C-alpha positions, 0 to 999 in steps of 0.5 A: 839715530840722532847723535848728541853734540860732540859725538860722531860714529868714529867716536861712539859713547862709552856705553857703546864701546865693549869692555875688553877686560870683561871679554877677556874675563868671560873667555877665561871663565869658559876655559876654566869651566871646560877644563873642570868638566874634562877633569870631572869626566876623566875621574868618572871614566877611570872610576867606572866599572870595568876600567879601574877600581877605587880600592882593593876589595876586602878579599884581595891582598892586591890588584895587579892590572885588574887581576886580584891577588887573593888574601887567602893565597897571600896567607898561604904563601906567607905560611909556606915561606916563613911558617908564620901567620899574618899576626906573627909575621914581621913587616919585612916578611909581609912586604917580601911575600907580597912583593914576590906575589906581585912580581909573579903576577906581573910575569904571568901577565907578561907571559900571556901577553907574549902568547906563551900559553899558545906556544907551551902546553905546559903553561896552558895546563898550569893555568887551567890547573890553577883555576881548577885548584882555586875552585877546589880550595873554595869548595873545600873551605866551605863549612855546610850546616848540618841541615844542608848535609842532611838535605844533600843526604836525602836527595842522594840516598842511592849514593850512600848505600852499599852494593848488594850481594847475593849467592845464587845458583842458576839451574838449567832444566832439560825442558819446561816440565822438568823445571816445573816438577823440580820447583814444586818439589822444592816448594813442598819441602824437598831438599834443593839438591835432590830435587834438582838432580831428580828432574835432571837440572844442573848448574849453568856455572854462571854463578858458581863462584859463591857470593858476589856483588850485584853488579857481578851477578847481573853481568853473569846472569844477564839483565832478565835473570838478574831482575828476577833474582833480586826479588828472591829471598833467602831459600826461595826458588824462582818459577821456570824462566825461558831465556836464551833458548834454555829453561832456567830455575834460580835458587837463592841462598843469600840475598843481602839487598842494598840499604842506605847507611844511616846519616850518622854513619855516612856523614864523612862520605856525605861531606866529601860528596857535598864538596865534590858536588859543589866543585862540579857546580862551581866549574859548570858555573865558571864554564857558563860565565866564560862561554857567555862573555867570550866571542866564540866562532866555530869553523863551519865543518864543525858546527 
């Protein structure tokens, strides 16, 4: 390159010399941009799911180390301490109640951190009981619609029917022919007791206690004879049945078969059963959730 007059390589023109002020300004802007980027990344990190929440959820009174203090628990505690509702409580009462609950939560977390749940069975039981109690509170606070209760009633009819009752006599015959004659005599109109005595039949004693519930009758008669007895109406006698090496004839005096109660009569039972079922489903769901997110390793001998 040709140099103009008066210019040397040791003394380049102004357009060739870098501006140190511009260089310093560029470095400063880069540093500011880097700091700003880190700040934005930090805000995003601490507001991300699973790190820190942006506010307290509406169902909570406070959140301590990501552990919520439920608003329902706070209201119950306020009522227990001062016998007032939130609208009636003074600011001092509200503050004292919440402060005590926060302190309790901090102590519980500290106890878990120290491993107390592994050292004292009472603490472990208390923690488990607390979780189960909360599920019961949530379930009992549920107010199902009438249609939901009716649907539950229809799908669980057997749960809302009283146990059947029967009064039956189990006669034992000396042989099959004697049993057949006695049955024919009763069905033709002869007195039951006379017909049985005439052909040598006598009570086995299995059901001589009188009226009893179905489950007791099944226990005394056995499943085969009970299945036959259930189908008999009042005053009927069964065909001769050979069971256990003996010939039996069943005489039904009274058979009150179970029948579902009307919904209007069983509504209180339906509501209680509905809530019990919901508690069971909530616990099953909680168990699945905790199991799925946990790292469970089982010893090989027990796998």
